[in-house]
ChimeraX commands (.cxc) that place a marker at each C-alpha (Angstrom):
marker #1 position -4.93,-10.85,16.40 radius 0.5
marker #1 position -2.47,-10.81,13.51 radius 0.5
marker #1 position -3.05,-8.25,10.81 radius 0.5
marker #1 position -3.04,-9.60,7.25 radius 0.5
marker #1 position -0.82,-8.13,4.57 radius 0.5
marker #1 position -2.38,-7.19,1.24 radius 0.5
marker #1 position -0.87,-10.32,-0.30 radius 0.5
marker #1 position -2.28,-12.55,2.44 radius 0.5
marker #1 position -5.69,-10.94,1.98 radius 0.5
marker #1 position -5.63,-11.61,-1.77 radius 0.5
marker #1 position -4.43,-15.16,-1.17 radius 0.5
marker #1 position -7.49,-15.81,1.03 radius 0.5
marker #1 position -9.80,-14.25,-1.56 radius 0.5
marker #1 position -8.26,-16.32,-4.38 radius 0.5
marker #1 position -8.61,-19.52,-2.39 radius 0.5
marker #1 position -12.21,-18.65,-1.54 radius 0.5
marker #1 position -12.98,-17.92,-5.19 radius 0.5
marker #1 position -11.43,-21.20,-6.33 radius 0.5
marker #1 position -13.39,-23.13,-3.72 radius 0.5
marker #1 position -16.71,-21.61,-4.79 radius 0.5
marker #1 position -15.87,-21.28,-8.51 radius 0.5
marker #1 position -16.15,-17.48,-8.45 radius 0.5
marker #1 position -14.07,-14.68,-9.90 radius 0.5
marker #1 position -12.26,-12.03,-7.90 radius 0.5
marker #1 position -14.32,-8.88,-7.50 radius 0.5
marker #1 position -12.89,-5.45,-8.31 radius 0.5
marker #1 position -13.76,-4.42,-4.76 radius 0.5
marker #1 position -11.38,-7.07,-3.39 radius 0.5
marker #1 position -8.57,-5.68,-5.56 radius 0.5
marker #1 position -9.29,-2.14,-4.36 radius 0.5
marker #1 position -9.30,-3.30,-0.73 radius 0.5
marker #1 position -5.92,-4.99,-1.24 radius 0.5
marker #1 position -4.48,-1.84,-2.85 radius 0.5
marker #1 position -5.66,0.29,0.07 radius 0.5
marker #1 position -4.21,-2.23,2.55 radius 0.5
marker #1 position -0.88,-2.11,0.72 radius 0.5
marker #1 position -0.86,1.71,0.78 radius 0.5
marker #1 position -1.56,1.74,4.53 radius 0.5
marker #1 position 1.19,-0.84,5.17 radius 0.5
marker #1 position 3.74,1.14,3.15 radius 0.5
marker #1 position 2.85,4.39,4.93 radius 0.5
marker #1 position 2.93,2.66,8.33 radius 0.5
marker #1 position 6.39,1.25,7.58 radius 0.5
marker #1 position 7.60,4.72,6.55 radius 0.5
marker #1 position 6.35,6.27,9.77 radius 0.5
marker #1 position 4.47,9.54,10.19 radius 0.5
marker #1 position 7.42,11.56,8.98 radius 0.5
marker #1 position 11.05,11.20,8.05 radius 0.5
marker #1 position 13.66,13.91,7.79 radius 0.5
marker #1 position 16.09,13.64,4.89 radius 0.5
marker #1 position 19.13,15.63,3.89 radius 0.5
marker #1 position 18.65,16.59,0.27 radius 0.5
marker #1 position 21.51,16.82,-2.24 radius 0.5
marker #1 position 21.60,20.61,-1.85 radius 0.5
marker #1 position 22.27,20.27,1.89 radius 0.5
marker #1 position 18.78,21.32,2.98 radius 0.5
marker #1 position 16.79,19.16,5.38 radius 0.5
marker #1 position 13.36,18.09,4.17 radius 0.5
marker #1 position 10.54,16.44,6.08 radius 0.5
marker #1 position 8.63,13.83,4.09 radius 0.5
marker #1 position 5.31,12.69,5.49 radius 0.5
marker #1 position 4.01,9.17,4.89 radius 0.5
marker #1 position 1.29,10.18,2.40 radius 0.5
marker #1 position 3.75,12.35,0.46 radius 0.5
marker #1 position 6.31,9.53,0.41 radius 0.5
marker #1 position 3.72,7.07,-0.89 radius 0.5
marker #1 position 2.52,9.42,-3.61 radius 0.5
marker #1 position 6.05,10.27,-4.77 radius 0.5
marker #1 position 7.19,6.65,-4.76 radius 0.5
marker #1 position 4.18,4.59,-5.84 radius 0.5
marker #1 position 1.41,6.77,-7.25 radius 0.5
marker #1 position 0.99,6.43,-11.00 radius 0.5
marker #1 position 0.08,9.63,-12.71 radius 0.5
marker #1 position -2.34,9.28,-15.58 radius 0.5
marker #1 position -1.61,11.45,-18.57 radius 0.5
marker link #1:1,2 radius 0.2
marker link #1:2,3 radius 0.2
marker link #1:3,4 radius 0.2
marker link #1:4,5 radius 0.2
marker link #1:5,6 radius 0.2
marker link #1:6,7 radius 0.2
marker link #1:7,8 radius 0.2
marker link #1:8,9 radius 0.2
marker link #1:9,10 radius 0.2
marker link #1:10,11 radius 0.2
marker link #1:11,12 radius 0.2
marker link #1:12,13 radius 0.2
marker link #1:13,14 radius 0.2
marker link #1:14,15 radius 0.2
marker link #1:15,16 radius 0.2
marker link #1:16,17 radius 0.2
marker link #1:17,18 radius 0.2
marker link #1:18,19 radius 0.2
marker link #1:19,20 radius 0.2
marker link #1:20,21 radius 0.2
marker link #1:21,22 radius 0.2
marker link #1:22,23 radius 0.2
marker link #1:23,24 radius 0.2
marker link #1:24,25 radius 0.2
marker link #1:25,26 radius 0.2
marker link #1:26,27 radius 0.2
marker link #1:27,28 radius 0.2
marker link #1:28,29 radius 0.2
marker link #1:29,30 radius 0.2
marker link #1:30,31 radius 0.2
marker link #1:31,32 radius 0.2
marker link #1:32,33 radius 0.2
marker link #1:33,34 radius 0.2
marker link #1:34,35 radius 0.2
marker link #1:35,36 radius 0.2
marker link #1:36,37 radius 0.2
marker link #1:37,38 radius 0.2
marker link #1:38,39 radius 0.2
marker link #1:39,40 radius 0.2
marker link #1:40,41 radius 0.2
marker link #1:41,42 radius 0.2
marker link #1:42,43 radius 0.2
marker link #1:43,44 radius 0.2
marker link #1:44,45 radius 0.2
marker link #1:45,46 radius 0.2
marker link #1:46,47 radius 0.2
marker link #1:47,48 radius 0.2
marker link #1:48,49 radius 0.2
marker link #1:49,50 radius 0.2
marker link #1:50,51 radius 0.2
marker link #1:51,52 radius 0.2
marker link #1:52,53 radius 0.2
marker link #1:53,54 radius 0.2
marker link #1:54,55 radius 0.2
marker link #1:55,56 radius 0.2
marker link #1:56,57 radius 0.2
marker link #1:57,58 radius 0.2
marker link #1:58,59 radius 0.2
marker link #1:59,60 radius 0.2
marker link #1:60,61 radius 0.2
marker link #1:61,62 radius 0.2
marker link #1:62,63 radius 0.2
marker link #1:63,64 radius 0.2
marker link #1:64,65 radius 0.2
marker link #1:65,66 radius 0.2
marker link #1:66,67 radius 0.2
marker link #1:67,68 radius 0.2
marker link #1:68,69 radius 0.2
marker link #1:69,70 radius 0.2
marker link #1:70,71 radius 0.2
marker link #1:71,72 radius 0.2
marker link #1:72,73 radius 0.2
marker link #1:73,74 radius 0.2
marker link #1:74,75 radius 0.2
view
């Protein structure tokens, strides 16, 4: 069975809501966000090793990569 992307999931929800004249629930948005996070981390892999500018090797784990790249910090 094919796994849906977050966009495909939201597309199905939007179409369902249009068909039944309903609005999108916040829960559906949160589910799509979590799906997107999982897909990004899966694409990154469990860990990647990078050579930093100072010549030192650094291991970046998927969760760390996601947080550094996509997580918005609230101030």
